Every structure is written in structure tokens, then in C-alpha cells.
Residue, then its C-alpha position, 0 to 999 in steps of 0.5 A: x720373550x718372557x712377557x709378550x707385552x714387553x719391548x725386546x731389550x734390543x729395541x730398548x738399547x737401540x732407543x737408548x743409543x739413539x737418544x740425546x740427553x736432556x737436562x731438566x735441572x734448570x726447570x726444577x725452579x719452576x716447582x713451587x711445592x716442597x720437595x723431600x729427597x731421601x737417600x741412604x748413607x751406605x755405598x749401595x745408595x744410588x743417589x750420591x750426596x753430590x746429586x742430592x745437593x744438586x737438587x737443592x741447588x736448583x730447587x731451594x724448597x727441597x730438603x735432604x733426609x739421609x737414612x743412616x744404615x740404609x742403601x738404595x732400599x730405604x725401608x731397610x733396616x727400619x721400615x717404621x723410620x721410612x713410613x714415618x718420614x713420609x707420613x710427616x712430610x705429607x702431613x706437613x705439605x697439607x698444612x695451610x701456608x699463608x705465604x704459599x697460597x699457590x702451593x699445591x701438593x708436594x714431591x718426594x724423591x727416593x734414592 
């Protein structure tokens, strides 16, 4: 084993095989914080448009930002675009919202 603290792949696959899927989509509505979903537009994007739309369906306070010319590596080819988007969203979350007095924090989902 390359890393002694790691679980052997055989054990990981065994756990995965014996596991049952648990859907948490319905629980997304329990979140009150704003959610930013960033996905790439290239085929290498792991978060497909249908799945991103599903987040919005179950968590209406979420919004999708699509990075053109990016795949799963959202920071490529434009690292500044990536960091700027995160910075603006986090700053927006920190602004006082009189109608959302119980809102704390924000959530970012990346491709």
C-alpha cells in the first residue's frame, strides 16, 4: 500500500457495493443561505446542466454560473475569473439583508 493510513481499494469498493443510495435533494430546501453553483461549459465538466438545474429546483436560493471555455478545472484557462466570482459571491453573502435576518453564511458548489 502506497500510503499506510489509506484504506485498501478492495475495502472501498466493498463498502460502495454494499451501500444504498440516499437522496438528499428534498433536504436542500432546508438551507436558507445563498448557494452559488459554478460549472464549466466544456464536455469535461462533471456537473452537467441538468444536474445544476436540479439544484435550483430544490434550492431556489441558488444560482448557476457557467464558465465558458472551462471544464472540470474551473480555474483554467482564467484563474482571475474564478477567484473574482468567488470573491464577489462571498462579499455579497456578507452584506446585511434585512429580509433574511436568519441567514448565516453561504454555500459554493463547484463542478
